[in-house]
C-alpha positions in Angstrom: -25.4 22.5 6.8 -22.6 20.4 8.5 -23.8 17.3 6.7 -23.6 19.0 3.4 -19.9 19.9 3.9 -19.2 16.4 5.4 -20.6 14.9 2.2 -18.5 17.3 0.0 -15.4 16.4 2.0 -16.2 12.7 1.7 -16.7 13.0 -2.1 -13.5 15.0 -2.6 -11.5 12.6 -0.4 -12.8 9.6 -2.2 -11.9 11.1 -5.6 -8.4 12.0 -4.4 -7.9 8.6 -2.7 -9.3 6.4 -5.5 -7.4 8.4 -8.1 -4.4 6.2 -7.4 -6.3 3.0 -8.2 -5.6 3.1 -12.0 -1.9 3.6 -11.2 -1.9 0.5 -9.0 -3.5 -1.5 -11.7 -0.9 -0.3 -14.2 1.9 -1.3 -11.9 0.5 -4.8 -11.5 0.0 -5.0 -15.3 3.4 -3.7 -16.3 5.4 -5.0 -13.3 7.3 -1.7 -13.5 7.8 1.4 -11.4 10.6 2.9 -13.4 8.8 6.2 -13.9 8.2 6.7 -10.2 10.1 8.9 -7.8 10.4 7.0 -4.5 11.1 10.3 -2.8 7.8 11.6 -4.0 6.0 8.5 -2.8 7.7 8.8 0.7 6.9 12.5 1.0 3.2 12.0 0.0 2.9 9.1 2.5 4.4 11.1 5.3 2.1 14.1 4.5 -0.9 11.9 4.6 0.3 10.3 7.8 0.6 13.8 9.4 -3.0 14.6 8.2 -4.1 11.3 9.7 -2.8 12.3 13.1 -4.7 15.5 12.8 -7.9 13.6 11.8 -7.5 11.3 14.8 -7.0 14.3 17.1 -10.2 15.9 15.7 -12.2 12.7 15.1 -15.4 14.1 16.6 -15.4 17.1 14.3 -13.7 15.6 11.3 -14.9 12.0 11.0 -15.4 12.1 7.2 -11.8 13.5 6.9 -10.6 10.6 9.1 -12.4 8.1 6.8 -11.0 9.4 3.5 -7.6 10.1 5.0 -7.3 6.5 6.3 -8.2 5.3 2.8 -5.6 7.6 1.2 -3.0 6.4 3.6 -3.7 2.7 2.9 -3.6 3.3 -0.8 -0.3 5.3 -0.5 1.2 2.5 1.6 0.2 0.0 -1.2 2.0 2.3 -3.7 5.2 2.3 -1.6 5.0 -1.4 -1.2 4.6 -1.9 -4.9 7.5 0.3 -5.5 9.6 -1.7 -3.2 8.5 -5.0 -4.9 8.9 -3.9 -8.5 11.9 -1.6 -8.5 14.8 -2.7 -10.6 18.0 -3.8 -8.7 20.0 -0.8 -10.1 17.4 1.5 -8.4 18.0 0.1 -4.9 20.4 3.0 -4.1 17.4 5.4 -4.6 16.1 4.4 -1.1 
């Protein structure tokens, strides 16, 4: 039964993590992050980081969660980096 729920968690985590990929491609294509809230990106990244600490603490029990959370954290870090690269100069004060 555990393997079933591990696979459900893996599937859900992959869907949630990979859901950002189309946005990353759009940023690369348009070279624009004008519609993004940097505060939202920072809060989501911090929330995922907190969950990553939990996953590391419970790695024996929650290995699938650790895998998908690590992927989500990496993708969120990419989003923050893209924001930093493509923000307009007048938005620098948003940081």
